[in-house]
C-alpha positions as CSV (number, residue, x, y, z in Angstrom):
1,M,-23.3,0.7,-18.2
2,E,-21.4,3.6,-16.7
3,Q,-19.2,2.7,-13.7
4,P,-18.3,5.3,-11.0
5,L,-14.6,6.1,-10.6
6,Y,-12.9,7.9,-7.7
7,I,-9.3,9.1,-7.6
8,V,-8.2,9.5,-3.9
9,N,-4.9,10.5,-2.5
10,A,-4.2,8.4,0.6
11,F,-2.1,8.9,3.7
12,T,-2.1,12.7,3.2
13,T,-4.0,15.9,3.9
14,A,-2.5,17.7,0.9
15,P,-4.3,17.8,-2.5
16,F,-1.2,16.6,-4.3
17,G,0.4,14.5,-1.6
18,G,0.3,10.9,-0.5
19,N,-0.4,7.9,-2.8
20,P,-3.2,8.2,-5.5
21,A,-5.5,5.2,-5.8
22,A,-8.4,4.6,-8.2
23,V,-11.5,3.2,-6.5
24,M,-14.3,1.5,-8.5
25,P,-17.4,0.3,-6.6
26,L,-19.1,-2.5,-8.7
27,V,-22.5,-4.1,-8.5
28,E,-21.0,-7.5,-9.4
29,W,-17.5,-8.7,-10.3
30,L,-16.2,-8.1,-13.8
31,P,-13.9,-10.7,-15.4
32,D,-10.3,-10.6,-14.1
33,A,-9.1,-9.5,-17.6
34,T,-11.4,-6.5,-17.5
35,L,-10.2,-5.6,-14.0
36,L,-6.6,-5.7,-15.1
37,A,-7.3,-3.7,-18.2
38,L,-9.0,-1.0,-16.1
39,A,-6.0,-0.9,-13.7
40,A,-3.6,-0.6,-16.7
41,Q,-5.8,2.2,-18.2
42,H,-5.8,4.1,-14.9
43,N,-2.0,3.6,-14.7
44,L,-1.8,4.3,-10.9
45,S,0.0,2.0,-8.5
46,E,-3.3,0.5,-7.4
47,T,-6.9,0.3,-8.5
48,A,-9.3,-1.0,-5.8
49,F,-12.5,-2.8,-6.8
50,L,-15.2,-3.4,-4.2
51,V,-18.6,-5.2,-4.3
52,A,-21.1,-4.9,-1.4
53,R,-22.1,-8.2,0.2
54,D,-23.7,-7.6,3.6
55,T,-24.4,-4.5,5.7
56,G,-21.0,-3.1,6.6
57,C,-19.1,-5.7,4.5
58,F,-17.5,-5.4,1.1
59,E,-15.4,-7.8,-1.1
60,L,-12.2,-6.0,-2.1
61,R,-9.5,-6.6,-4.6
62,W,-6.5,-4.6,-5.7
63,F,-4.7,-4.4,-9.1
64,T,-1.5,-2.7,-10.2
65,P,-1.2,-2.0,-14.0
66,G,0.4,-5.4,-14.3
67,A,-1.1,-7.8,-11.8
68,E,-3.4,-8.4,-8.9
69,V,-1.7,-8.0,-5.5
70,E,-2.3,-9.9,-2.2
71,L,-2.4,-6.9,0.1
72,C,-2.7,-3.1,-0.3
73,G,-3.0,-0.4,2.4
74,H,-3.4,2.9,0.6
75,A,-6.1,1.7,-1.8
76,T,-8.0,0.1,1.2
77,L,-7.8,3.5,3.0
78,A,-9.0,5.2,-0.2
79,S,-11.9,2.7,-0.4
80,A,-13.0,3.3,3.2
81,H,-12.8,7.1,2.4
82,V,-15.0,6.7,-0.7
83,L,-17.6,4.7,1.2
84,K,-17.9,7.3,3.9
85,T,-17.4,10.5,2.0
86,H,-19.2,9.7,-1.3
87,L,-21.4,6.7,-0.9
88,G,-23.3,7.4,2.3
89,F,-21.8,4.6,4.5
90,R,-23.1,5.3,8.0
91,G,-21.2,2.8,10.2
92,N,-18.2,3.5,12.4
93,E,-16.3,0.5,11.0
94,V,-16.3,-1.3,7.6
95,A,-15.1,-4.8,7.0
96,F,-13.4,-5.9,3.7
97,S,-13.3,-9.5,2.7
98,T,-10.2,-10.2,0.6
99,R,-9.0,-13.1,-1.5
100,F,-5.5,-13.5,0.0
101,S,-5.4,-11.6,3.3
102,G,-8.6,-12.5,5.0
103,E,-10.8,-9.9,6.6
104,L,-9.4,-6.4,6.9
105,R,-11.2,-3.6,8.8
106,A,-11.2,0.2,8.6
107,R,-12.4,2.3,11.5
108,Y,-13.5,5.9,11.3
109,V,-12.0,7.9,14.1
110,N,-11.5,11.6,14.9
111,E,-8.0,11.6,13.5
112,G,-8.9,9.9,10.2
113,I,-9.2,6.3,9.2
114,E,-7.5,3.5,11.1
115,L,-6.7,0.3,9.2
116,D,-6.5,-3.1,10.9
117,F,-4.1,-5.3,9.0
118,P,-2.1,-8.5,9.6
119,S,1.3,-8.1,11.1
120,L,3.8,-9.8,8.7
121,S,6.6,-10.9,11.0
122,P,9.9,-10.5,9.2
123,G,12.4,-13.4,9.1
124,P,16.1,-13.4,8.2
125,H,17.0,-12.8,4.6
126,T,20.3,-12.7,2.7
127,P,20.6,-9.7,0.4
128,E,20.9,-10.8,-3.2
129,P,24.2,-9.6,-4.8
130,A,22.5,-8.4,-7.9
131,L,20.0,-6.4,-5.9
132,L,22.8,-4.8,-3.8
133,A,24.4,-3.7,-7.1
134,A,21.1,-2.3,-8.4
135,L,20.6,-0.3,-5.2
136,G,24.2,0.9,-5.1
137,V,24.3,1.5,-1.3
138,P,25.4,-0.7,1.6
139,V,22.7,-2.8,3.3
140,V,23.1,-3.4,7.1
141,A,20.3,-5.9,7.5
142,A,17.6,-7.6,5.5
143,A,14.3,-9.4,6.3
144,I,11.4,-11.1,4.5
145,P,8.0,-12.2,5.9
146,A,7.1,-15.9,5.7
147,V,3.5,-14.7,4.8
148,H,3.3,-12.5,1.7
149,P,7.0,-12.9,0.8
150,W,6.4,-10.9,-2.4
151,K,8.1,-8.0,-0.6
152,A,11.5,-7.9,1.3
153,L,13.0,-5.3,3.6
154,Y,16.5,-3.9,3.4
155,E,17.8,-1.6,6.1
156,V,20.5,1.0,5.2
157,E,22.7,2.9,7.6
158,S,21.0,6.3,7.6
159,E,18.1,8.4,6.4
160,A,20.5,10.5,4.3
161,V,21.6,7.3,2.4
162,L,17.9,6.4,1.8
163,R,17.1,9.9,0.5
164,A,20.0,9.9,-1.8
165,L,19.4,6.5,-3.2
166,V,18.9,6.4,-7.0
167,P,17.8,2.9,-7.8
168,D,18.4,1.1,-11.2
169,F,14.8,-0.1,-11.8
170,P,15.5,-2.4,-14.7
171,A,18.3,-4.0,-12.7
172,I,16.0,-4.4,-9.6
173,A,13.4,-6.1,-11.8
174,A,16.1,-8.4,-13.2
175,A,17.6,-9.1,-9.8
176,V,14.6,-10.2,-7.8
177,D,11.0,-11.2,-8.3
178,H,9.7,-9.4,-5.2
179,A,9.1,-5.8,-4.3
180,V,11.9,-4.0,-2.4
181,I,11.4,-2.0,0.8
182,V,14.4,0.1,1.8
183,T,14.3,1.6,5.3
184,A,16.3,3.5,7.9
185,R,16.1,5.1,11.3
186,S,15.0,8.7,11.4
187,A,15.5,11.7,13.7
188,E,12.2,13.4,12.7
189,Y,10.2,10.1,12.5
190,D,10.7,6.8,14.2
191,F,11.6,5.3,10.8
192,V,11.5,6.1,7.1
193,S,11.3,4.0,4.0
194,R,11.0,3.8,0.2
195,F,9.3,1.1,-1.9
196,F,10.3,-0.2,-5.3
197,A,8.3,-2.7,-7.3
198,P,9.3,-2.6,-11.0
199,N,8.4,-6.2,-11.3
200,L,4.7,-5.1,-10.8
201,R,5.1,-2.1,-13.2
202,V,5.4,0.3,-10.2
203,N,8.9,1.7,-10.1
204,E,8.5,3.7,-6.9
205,D,5.3,3.6,-4.9
206,P,4.6,6.9,-3.1
207,V,3.2,5.5,0.1
208,T,2.8,1.8,0.7
209,G,0.5,0.7,3.6
210,S,1.2,-3.0,3.1
211,A,4.9,-2.4,3.5
212,H,4.3,-1.1,7.0
213,C,2.8,-4.5,7.9
214,V,6.4,-5.6,7.7
215,L,8.1,-2.4,8.8
216,T,6.1,-2.0,11.9
217,P,7.0,-5.4,13.6
218,Y,10.6,-5.0,12.3
219,W,11.1,-1.5,13.9
220,A,9.1,-2.4,17.0
221,G,11.7,-5.0,17.7
222,K,14.6,-2.7,17.0
223,L,13.2,0.4,18.8
224,G,11.4,-1.3,21.7
225,K,8.2,0.6,21.1
226,L,4.7,-0.4,19.8
227,A,3.4,2.9,18.5
228,M,5.5,4.7,15.9
229,K,5.3,7.6,13.4
230,A,6.7,6.7,10.0
231,A,7.2,8.5,6.7
232,Q,7.7,7.2,3.2
233,L,10.2,9.5,1.4
234,S,8.8,9.6,-2.1
235,D,8.4,12.9,-3.9
236,R,4.8,13.0,-2.7
237,L,5.6,12.1,0.9
238,G,3.2,10.2,3.1
239,V,3.0,9.9,6.9
240,I,1.6,6.8,8.6
241,H,1.0,6.3,12.4
242,C,1.7,2.6,13.0
243,T,0.9,0.5,16.1
244,L,1.8,-3.1,16.6
245,A,-1.1,-4.8,18.4
246,G,-0.3,-8.5,18.8
247,D,-0.6,-10.1,15.4
248,R,-2.2,-7.0,13.9
249,V,-0.8,-3.7,12.6
250,R,-3.0,-0.6,12.9
251,M,-2.3,2.2,10.5
252,L,-3.8,5.7,10.8
253,G,-4.1,8.0,7.9
254,Q,-6.1,10.6,6.1
255,C,-7.4,10.9,2.5
256,V,-8.2,13.7,0.0
257,T,-10.5,13.1,-3.0
258,Y,-8.8,14.3,-6.2
259,A,-11.4,13.5,-8.8
260,V,-14.9,11.9,-9.2
261,G,-16.0,10.6,-12.5
262,E,-17.4,7.7,-14.6
263,V,-16.0,5.1,-16.9
264,T,-18.1,5.3,-20.0
265,A,-16.2,3.0,-22.2
266,P,-18.0,-0.3,-23.0
267,L,-16.5,-3.0,-20.8
268,A,-18.2,-6.1,-22.2
269,G,-15.7,-8.3,-23.9
270,V,-12.7,-6.5,-22.6
């Protein structure tokens, strides 16, 4: 049976900007091994799979080429975009039921799509010496969330340092078993970041919504403001408008559809 496939660039208005995600709507769930094989075949940082359950509600899962992840922003934004733009979804808000992060919501607003995600309050973290060597730049502060500790945050002294950073990906993967967010203050934006996850077979992710669930409360505390404009400084660049709303983070972004197609390969027995 042919399966529809959408490739969407998230957190951008440019046809070759933002973070590309594959989105596959399914009638029912395929085996986990098949989902992982599909994600590896697509070879993007994330493939989102969704199954309709009730009116306005969809089950949602995310896979990198190497593993299922607990939370993903850009592929959720891409999924909401596909539902509205290509699949005839008529509501102003869609609910996503997830295995590890509870219910997530996406609202369709004039400026784009606003995600409603959990705020992952960062706690103190001691930088790992091997990771510092792999990054090759001084770290002025570090933090890690108690919930979803598969990513940790490292602040460097300036945006210039962050832009010039040339990470040693094999060394990062050997040093830590979590993803690495590197961040700094910015003159043009409130804060900027980069995201490295070689342990998940994603060396540098172009724009990472889930990282901003940690970055937003971190910088809200440092900057004394709840609404901030952030940029992820990958080659593709992505801009996210972030708001800390109690125990939630709201992230506003746009999407561009890159390709629409079908998976025609037989998936039974994969």
